[in-house]
Every structure is written in structure tokens, then in C-alpha cells.
N, C-alpha and C positions, 0 to 999 in steps of 0.2 A: 649416418643413420641407417638402420636396417629397413629394407623395403617391406611394405604391407604390415607394418607394426602399429602405426598410428591411425586413429579414427579419421573418417572423412570430415572435413570442415566445410559445411555447406551453408547456403543462404536459406533462412527459414522465416516464417511469418510469426510475429509475436502479437498477441491480442491482450489488451488491457481490460480491466473490469469496467472502465468508463466507456468502452466501445472503440477506442482508438486502436488501429493496427499499424504496425511498422515492420520493416524487414531488418533482420540482424543476422549475424553469422554464428553458428553453433555446431557442435558435434551431435546434437540431438536430431534424430531423424524426423520427428514430428514437430508440429507447431508448438509454440511456447505460450503459456498463459501467465500473466503477471498481475499483481494487485494494483500497483500505481506506475504511472509513466510520467514523462516530462510534461504531458499535456494536463494531467490532473494532480500532480504532486504540489503540495502547498509551497515548497521552496521555490519552484519555478513560476507558479501562478500568483503568489503573493496573497492568496486567500486561505484563511484558516477554516478547515472543514471540521466541525465538531460532531463526532458520532456519539449520540446518546442512546445507548443500548439498555432497554428495560428501565429507563428513568434513573440510571446510576448517578448522573450529574446532579439531578434534582435532589436525590437522596443525600448525596454528599453535602450539598449546600444547606439542606435542612438540618443535617446532623451537626455541622460546624458553624451554623449561624450564630451570631452573638445574641444572647438572651439576657434579659435583665437579671441582676443578682437576686438570689432567693432571700426572703425576709427572715430575720433571726428572731 
């Protein structure tokens, strides 16, 4: 390998949106911001977190709810 060619691989602090912080290694000089981590991810916690933005789920349920057949 050529010297001084590769970036420095350092320990950095990563911060999740849930507030959890952990140390990892990266070539990024600054801290890292992530959306989900092992503490809040549904796969690891076993809890499903349903994000209802602007009532989209309610709108979907109303749209595809079973309705009685129309009279002829």
C-alpha cells in the first residue's frame, strides 16, 4: 500500500434520533447522526411503532373500508 493515501479510520460518536449515543469507527471526521439504532429499531425491540403522518392511515382505512353494496 502507498503511504498517506487512505483516510484516517477513527472512533466517532453516533447519535440516534431517540437520544441514544454510541461509539463506532468511521472515516468521517465529525459525529454521525442516524435515524434508528439497535435500541429503538422494531426488529430488536419487538415493538411495532406506527407513524401516522397527517392521518394517512385513517384516510387509507376509510377509503378501503368495506361498505354495504349499493341498491339497484
